[in-house]
Structure formats: C-alpha cells, structure tokens
N, C-alpha and C positions, 0 to 999 in steps of 0.2 A: 207908434213911437219907433218901434224897431224897424218896420218897414220903411219909414222916411229915413232913418239913418242908413239903411242898406242902399236905398235909392240915391242918397247923397253920395255915399262912397262910390258906387257904381258910376255916377256922373263924374266925380272927380279922376276916378281911374281911366274911364274912357277918354277924358279930355287931356290928361297929362302923362299917360303911360309911355307912349312912344318917345316923347322928348326925354323923359327920364332913362328910358332904356339906352338911347344914345349916348347920354352923359355917363352912364354906369357901365357900359359894355365891357370896358377893360377891368373893372374893379370886381365885378360880380362874375366867379369862374363858373357858374351854373346858368348863364342867362337863357339858355334853351328851356331849361325847366321853369324859369321865372315867366317866359313867354307862353309856355304851354299852360301854366297855372292861369294866365290872363285869359286864354281861350277858354280854359274849363270854367272860370268864374263866370263867362259870359254866355255859356252854353245852357240853353233852356232845359236839357235833360239833366244838368247837374243839381243834385239834392240841395235844398235850401240851406241846410247846416253847412255843407262843404263850400257852397257859394259865399256864404257869410264870413267864413274863416278866410277864404282866399281874398275876398274884396276888402276886408279889414287889413290884411298883411299888404295888398298892393296899395291900398290907400296910403299906408304908412310909408311904403316905397317912394311914391310920387309926391308926397308931402314935402315942401321945401323946408319946414322947420321940424325937426325931430331931436331925439337925444344927442346925437353927434352930427353936427352939420355936415351935409354931403360935399361941400366944397373943400374940406379938409383932404387934401391928397394922400391916398394911401389908406386912412382910417375912416373917411367920410361915410362910407357905406357899410361899415361892420356891423352896426345895430341893424340896418336893414337886411343885411344877409342872415343875421340870426334870426330875425322875425319871418323872413321869408323860408328859411330852411325849416323851422318848426311848423309853419302853415302848410308848406307843400309835404312834409312828413305825415302831417295829420290827415290828410285827405288824399294821399298818393293813389289810393284805389280808384278814385274818380278821375284821375288825370289819365285820359285815354291815348291810344296810339294815333288816333284822329288829331287830338290837341297837339301832341308832339310833332306830327307831321306839318300841321299848320304853323307851329312855331319854327321849324326849320326852314320852310318855304319863306315865311317872313324875314327870318334873320338872313337868309340868303339873297333877298331883295334889297336889304338895308345897306 
C-alpha cells in the first residue's frame, strides 16, 4: 500500500511540477530550494524516508485543491510554503550540491 501511494505521488509530481513552478515562481521566495528538493526526491540515491517526505510535500504543492486555494493572489501558496519548508528542513542533509546545481540550471532555462 505505501509503495503504491509513493508511486502515485511521484507520478503526480512528475506530471504537474513544472506547471506549478511557473504559476508559483513569484509567490514562493525559495523556489530554488523547492526545485532542488524535486531533484532530490527523484534521485535514486536519496534514502526512501527522505524521498517519501519530499514527494508528499511536492504532491501537496502541485495538487490543485488544498487547504488554501492557490488561485488566491498573495495568500494562495502560504500553506504550500509551510509544508515545503517543513519537508525541506526535515531532509536538508539529503539535498546535495548537485541537486542545487540542477535546480539553478533548470530555473535559468525557464
């Protein structure tokens, strides 16, 4: 059951992540860390526990329906920011310089 849920979350994140990043770029002040977390979550070397935490937070970020609708200008992403901050803080040791470099490169191309 847990493996299926993780697979579902990963599929959702892979499908909708970049669209959500474009919508939230101005409202999430640490988007570079969010994108680094994305790369960390998809890295085969990341421990399963860290992957699970990141995928759950990223799935919440990309879900269109959450506690505070993302379309509300100025406050729509505040709940997402709180969830992402907690998740990234919890697994910060697993977000590597390579993940951050990939994030910088992806954001500079966007």
